[in-house]
C-alpha positions as CSV (number, residue, x, y, z in Angstrom):
1,M,115.0,54.6,110.4
2,T,112.0,56.2,112.0
3,L,110.4,59.6,111.1
4,T,111.5,61.1,114.4
5,S,115.1,60.2,113.7
6,E,114.9,61.6,110.2
7,I,113.6,64.9,111.5
8,R,116.3,65.0,114.2
9,E,119.1,64.3,111.6
10,G,117.7,67.0,109.3
11,L,117.8,69.6,112.1
12,F,121.4,68.6,113.0
13,I,122.4,69.0,109.3
14,A,120.7,72.4,109.1
15,A,122.3,73.6,112.4
16,D,125.7,72.6,111.1
17,A,125.2,74.4,107.8
18,I,124.2,77.6,109.7
19,R,127.2,77.4,112.0
20,V,129.6,76.8,109.1
21,N,128.1,79.6,106.9
22,K,127.0,82.2,109.5
23,L,127.3,85.2,107.3
24,R,125.3,83.7,104.4
25,S,122.7,82.4,106.8
26,I,122.3,85.9,108.4
27,L,122.0,87.6,105.0
28,T,119.5,85.0,103.8
29,T,117.3,85.5,106.9
30,L,117.6,89.3,106.6
31,G,116.5,89.2,103.0
32,L,113.5,87.1,103.8
33,V,112.5,89.5,106.7
34,I,112.9,92.6,104.5
35,G,110.9,91.0,101.7
36,I,108.0,90.0,104.0
37,V,108.0,93.4,105.7
38,T,108.1,95.3,102.3
39,V,105.2,93.3,100.9
40,T,103.1,93.8,104.0
41,L,103.8,97.6,104.0
42,M,102.9,97.9,100.3
43,G,99.6,96.1,100.9
44,T,98.8,98.4,103.8
45,A,99.7,101.5,101.8
46,I,97.6,100.4,98.8
47,E,94.6,99.7,101.1
48,G,95.1,103.1,102.7
49,L,95.2,104.8,99.3
50,N,92.1,102.9,98.1
51,A,90.2,103.9,101.3
52,A,91.2,107.6,100.8
53,F,90.2,107.6,97.2
54,L,86.8,106.0,97.9
55,G,86.3,108.4,100.8
56,S,87.0,111.4,98.4
57,I,84.8,110.1,95.6
58,S,81.9,109.2,98.0
59,V,81.3,112.9,98.5
60,L,79.9,113.0,94.9
61,G,77.2,110.5,95.9
62,A,76.5,107.2,94.2
63,D,72.8,108.2,93.8
64,V,73.4,111.8,92.6
65,L,73.6,113.1,89.1
66,H,75.7,116.2,88.4
67,V,74.7,118.5,85.5
68,D,76.9,121.3,84.2
69,R,77.9,123.1,81.0
70,F,81.5,122.0,81.5
71,S,82.9,118.5,81.3
72,W,85.1,117.0,84.0
73,F,88.0,116.8,81.6
74,N,88.7,118.7,78.4
75,N,90.8,116.7,76.0
76,S,91.5,119.6,73.6
77,H,91.1,123.3,73.1
78,Q,88.2,122.6,70.8
79,D,86.4,120.8,73.6
80,W,86.9,123.8,75.8
81,I,85.6,126.2,73.2
82,K,82.5,124.0,72.7
83,A,81.8,124.0,76.4
84,Q,82.2,127.8,76.5
85,N,79.6,128.2,73.8
86,R,76.9,126.3,75.7
87,A,74.2,128.4,77.2
88,E,74.3,129.2,80.9
89,I,72.0,127.4,83.3
90,T,70.0,130.1,85.1
91,V,68.4,129.9,88.6
92,N,64.9,130.1,87.0
93,Q,65.7,127.2,84.7
94,V,66.8,125.1,87.7
95,R,63.5,125.9,89.4
96,E,61.7,124.6,86.4
97,V,63.7,121.4,86.4
98,E,62.9,121.0,90.1
99,R,59.2,121.5,89.4
100,Q,59.1,118.9,86.7
101,M,61.5,116.3,88.2
102,T,58.9,114.1,89.8
103,L,61.3,111.1,89.9
104,A,64.0,112.8,92.0
105,R,64.2,112.9,95.7
106,A,65.9,116.4,95.6
107,V,67.2,118.9,93.1
108,A,69.6,121.6,94.1
109,P,71.4,124.4,92.1
110,Y,74.8,125.6,93.2
111,V,77.0,128.4,92.1
112,E,80.6,128.6,93.3
113,T,83.0,131.5,93.7
114,H,85.8,132.7,96.0
115,A,85.5,135.3,98.7
116,P,87.3,136.4,101.9
117,I,85.5,135.9,105.2
118,F,85.8,138.1,108.3
119,Y,84.8,137.8,111.9
120,K,85.7,140.7,114.1
121,N,89.5,141.1,113.8
122,R,90.0,137.6,112.4
123,Q,89.8,136.6,108.7
124,S,90.3,133.7,106.3
125,G,91.8,134.9,103.0
126,S,89.7,132.9,100.6
127,V,86.9,130.4,101.0
128,W,84.7,128.5,98.6
129,L,81.4,130.4,98.6
130,I,78.5,128.3,97.4
131,G,75.1,129.7,96.6
132,T,72.5,127.0,96.8
133,T,69.1,126.0,98.3
134,D,67.9,124.0,101.3
135,Q,67.9,120.9,99.0
136,Y,71.7,120.8,98.9
137,L,71.8,119.2,102.3
138,F,70.3,116.1,100.7
139,T,72.1,116.1,97.4
140,G,75.5,117.1,98.9
141,G,75.4,114.3,101.5
142,M,76.6,116.6,104.3
143,T,76.0,116.4,108.0
144,V,75.1,119.4,110.2
145,A,77.3,119.5,113.3
146,D,75.6,122.4,115.1
147,G,72.6,124.5,114.3
148,R,70.8,123.8,111.0
149,F,71.1,124.2,107.3
150,L,69.4,126.8,105.1
151,S,65.6,126.8,105.4
152,P,63.2,127.0,102.4
153,E,62.0,130.4,103.7
154,E,65.5,131.8,103.9
155,V,66.3,130.6,100.4
156,Q,63.0,131.9,98.9
157,G,63.5,135.3,100.7
158,A,67.2,135.5,99.9
159,R,67.9,136.1,103.6
160,P,71.5,137.0,104.6
161,V,72.3,133.7,106.4
162,C,75.1,131.2,106.0
163,V,76.4,127.8,107.0
164,L,80.1,127.3,107.7
165,G,82.5,124.4,107.1
166,A,84.4,122.9,110.0
167,K,87.8,124.5,109.0
168,I,86.3,128.0,108.9
169,V,84.8,127.5,112.4
170,T,88.1,126.4,113.7
171,N,90.0,129.3,112.1
172,L,87.6,132.1,113.0
173,F,85.8,131.2,116.2
174,M,88.2,129.1,118.3
175,N,86.3,128.7,121.6
176,V,83.2,130.8,120.7
177,S,80.0,129.3,119.3
178,P,79.5,130.6,115.8
179,L,75.7,130.3,115.9
180,G,74.0,133.7,115.8
181,Q,77.3,135.5,115.1
182,K,77.7,137.9,112.2
183,V,80.4,137.3,109.5
184,R,81.3,139.4,106.5
185,L,81.7,137.9,103.1
186,G,82.9,140.3,100.6
187,P,80.6,143.4,100.7
188,A,77.8,141.7,102.7
189,T,77.1,140.6,106.3
190,F,75.6,137.2,107.1
191,E,74.3,135.5,110.2
192,V,75.6,132.1,111.0
193,V,72.8,129.6,111.4
194,G,74.7,126.3,111.3
195,T,78.0,124.5,111.0
196,L,78.9,121.3,109.2
197,A,80.7,118.2,110.3
198,A,84.3,117.7,109.0
199,Q,84.5,116.2,105.6
200,G,88.2,116.2,104.8
201,N,89.8,116.8,101.4
202,F,88.6,116.0,97.9
203,M,91.3,113.8,96.3
204,G,93.9,116.0,97.8
205,Q,92.9,119.0,95.7
206,F,91.0,121.2,98.1
207,S,89.4,121.1,101.5
208,L,85.6,120.4,101.7
209,D,85.7,122.0,105.1
210,N,86.7,125.4,103.7
211,Q,83.2,126.1,102.3
212,V,80.5,128.6,103.1
213,F,76.9,128.1,102.0
214,I,74.4,130.9,101.4
215,P,71.1,131.3,99.5
216,V,71.7,131.2,95.8
217,R,70.0,134.6,95.2
218,Q,72.2,136.2,97.8
219,L,75.2,135.1,95.8
220,V,73.7,136.4,92.6
221,A,72.9,139.8,94.2
222,N,76.3,140.3,95.9
223,F,79.0,138.3,94.1
224,W,78.0,137.2,90.6
225,G,75.2,138.9,88.7
226,N,74.8,136.4,85.9
227,P,76.2,133.0,86.9
228,S,75.8,129.6,85.2
229,C,74.4,127.2,87.8
230,Q,75.3,123.6,88.2
231,I,72.7,121.1,89.3
232,Q,72.7,118.1,91.6
233,V,69.8,115.6,91.2
234,K,69.4,113.0,93.9
235,A,67.6,109.8,92.9
236,A,65.5,107.8,95.4
237,S,68.3,105.2,95.4
238,A,71.4,104.3,93.5
239,R,69.4,101.5,91.7
240,S,66.8,104.0,90.5
241,L,69.2,106.4,88.6
242,T,68.1,105.5,85.1
243,K,64.6,107.1,85.2
244,P,65.8,110.4,86.8
245,R,68.7,110.5,84.4
246,R,66.4,110.3,81.3
247,N,63.9,112.7,83.0
248,S,66.5,115.3,83.8
249,G,68.3,114.8,80.5
250,G,65.2,115.8,78.5
251,F,64.7,119.0,80.5
252,C,68.4,120.0,80.5
253,A,68.7,119.5,76.7
254,K,66.2,122.4,76.3
255,F,68.5,125.0,77.9
256,V,72.0,123.6,77.9
257,A,72.2,123.3,74.1
258,C,75.1,124.9,72.3
259,R,74.7,128.5,71.1
260,P,77.1,130.6,69.2
261,R,79.0,133.0,71.5
262,T,82.1,135.0,71.6
263,R,84.5,134.3,74.5
264,T,87.9,135.8,75.1
265,T,88.9,134.1,78.3
266,S,91.3,131.2,78.3
267,P,90.9,127.7,79.8
268,S,93.2,128.5,82.7
269,T,91.0,131.3,83.9
270,S,87.5,130.0,83.2
271,R,86.4,128.4,86.5
272,R,87.1,126.0,89.3
273,P,89.5,123.2,88.4
274,S,87.9,120.6,86.2
275,S,88.6,117.8,88.6
276,T,85.7,118.9,90.7
277,R,82.0,118.4,90.3
278,S,81.0,118.9,86.7
279,I,79.4,117.1,83.8
280,G,80.1,116.5,80.1
281,S,78.0,117.4,77.2
282,P,74.6,119.3,77.1
283,A,72.3,116.5,77.8
284,R,74.8,113.9,79.1
285,L,74.5,113.2,82.8
286,R,76.9,111.1,84.9
287,P,76.3,109.6,88.3
């Protein structure tokens, strides 16, 4: 018996079995199809989730150190109390860190709060208002879509200018160019000098496009008289993080050390959710 005849006979036997057991054959085939499709869809979904997660995390920057009084996660009430007792980081202290950080490409303070924004008869109820410097464009990894970011002169002189996120531009200006327009943030009026490209959401928690950037001293003067700054330190590259980390850690330990204080606020009202950009202990930095 040749190979060809064996194959032909096998096909005839299989065809007879399918004809005799039609229902079982259909169910078996259907089960195989469902299994293959399910595995394929699961693989696609996992790849999509991984891509979304990496896209959200990438906003933190692989070559950026984040320094803060507060940790990303508090495991107990005692940890939260310990964080509350740490000294605030002032704008002047950040300036001193920037002056001494010779191994960093850029150093930027940032202070966050909420505020409503108004343009003529339109408004957005609550936006993330961030006070920072011109260096945040480098440490934050953002892209300017139109206009420009804050200039060193505007930061130094605390000029009333702002840069808007993409979602705010869409909500307030529609078909009008926002550049040169005046918007009201809380009690103050600011001129729009630039807009940012869309960045999406951060791990599904909040929109990165619902942010407004102003000079840090404008935020101190109009919204928060005595804030605790956070700091972003951008290294020359992801491979050269070790030296800036040691360098900044030595400076930060001088003014982020624990001090006895009395606090009455609770963890739930302390600040922006801990899943955002913050760092652990006084002189502990994380990329």
